[in-house]
N, C-alpha and C positions, 0 to 999 in steps of 0.2 A: 478153934475147935475142930472137931471132926464131924463131917456131914453124913458120911456113909462109909461102909466097908465093902470093898470088892474082894471076893474070894475066888481065886483061880483053881483051887484044888485043896486037898488036905482034909483035915478033920471036919466032921459035921459040927457046925457052930451051935447047934441046938442039943448036942449030946450033954447029959447032965454034968459030966466032969468038966467039959469046956465052959458051960454056963457058970459053974462055981468058980472056975479060974478067972473068968471075965468079970466076976463080981456084979453080974446083972446088966452090964453095959450092952451086952448082945441083944437085950430086949429093948433097949432105948434107942439103938441106931439101926437104920436100914442095912441089912446084910444082903448083898447081891452076889449070887454065885454066877460067874461068867465062864463060858467056854472060850478060852483064848482072850487074853487081855489086850492084845495088840490094837484092834480097832478102837477100843475105848480109850486107850492111851493116846492114840493118834488124834482122836476127836478132842480129847482134853487139851492136848498141846495146841491144836488149831484154835482153841478158845483162850489161849494165853496162860494155860496152867503149866507149871514146871513139874517135871517128873524126876523125883529123887529116889535113889535106891541105896539101901544100907548094905554095904559090902565090906567084909573083913579085908583089911589091908588097903582100902581106898586111900587116895592121897589127900582128900579134903576131910577135915574134922567136921562133925555134925554142927558144931556151934559157929562155923565160918560160913554158913549158908543163910541166905535171906528167907527165913521161914514165914515172913509176913505176906509173901506172895501166895496166890492160890497154888496149891500143891497136891500132887498125888505122891504118896509114899509107898514104895515097893519094899516089902519084907519077904525074904525067902524063908523056906522051912529050915529048921535047925540042923537037919542032916546034910542036905544038898545045897542049901542057899537058894538064891534067886535063879529062876529058869534062865539059862543062857540066851534063849531066844528073845527075852525081854530087854536085853542089854541095848539093843539098837534104839529103843524108845527113851532111854534114860538121858536126861540132861546133865545130871550131877550124881556121881557116886560118892557117898559119905561113909565115914567110919566112926566108930565110937572108940576113942583111945582107951586101951586097958593094958594090963600087965601082959607081957609076952608069954608068961606061963599059962595064960588062959587062952584056949583055942578060939572060942567065940562066946558070945552072950546068948542066953535064952531069948527067943524071939519076943516073948512078952516083956522082958526087962528092956530089951532094945527099943521096942515100940513105946514103952513108957517114957524112956529118956528122950526120944526124938519128939514125941508129942508134947512133952513138958517144955522142951526148948522152943517149940513153935508157940506155945502159950506164953512163955516168958518173953519172947521177942515181941509178940503182939501187945503184951501189956506195957512194954517199955517204949513202944513206938509213939 
């Protein structure tokens, strides 16, 4: 499952439109806005947590990663993707294979697929 959501920037997670799109999960999970994710990512890695980033065109498919390990998942915004400064903290970049006619997936769709894969792997372990 998901324990908390770290927000490095972007939309206000409590804006009504965002709450509707999140189907209420924003009220069930701790949402933590951080100024600079680097120190938190380093601390997580020091505690044995893997850092995975969803990146268009990465060489590793999302289903080829061990999602049963403690994990921080980085999702960039839909326009610019992940902040390039965060790349140095990433252990594995994954992609969601899709039609070459589609530039990228909506970040919510991508998050759903990746978190479902984590749940699937944990249930079958």
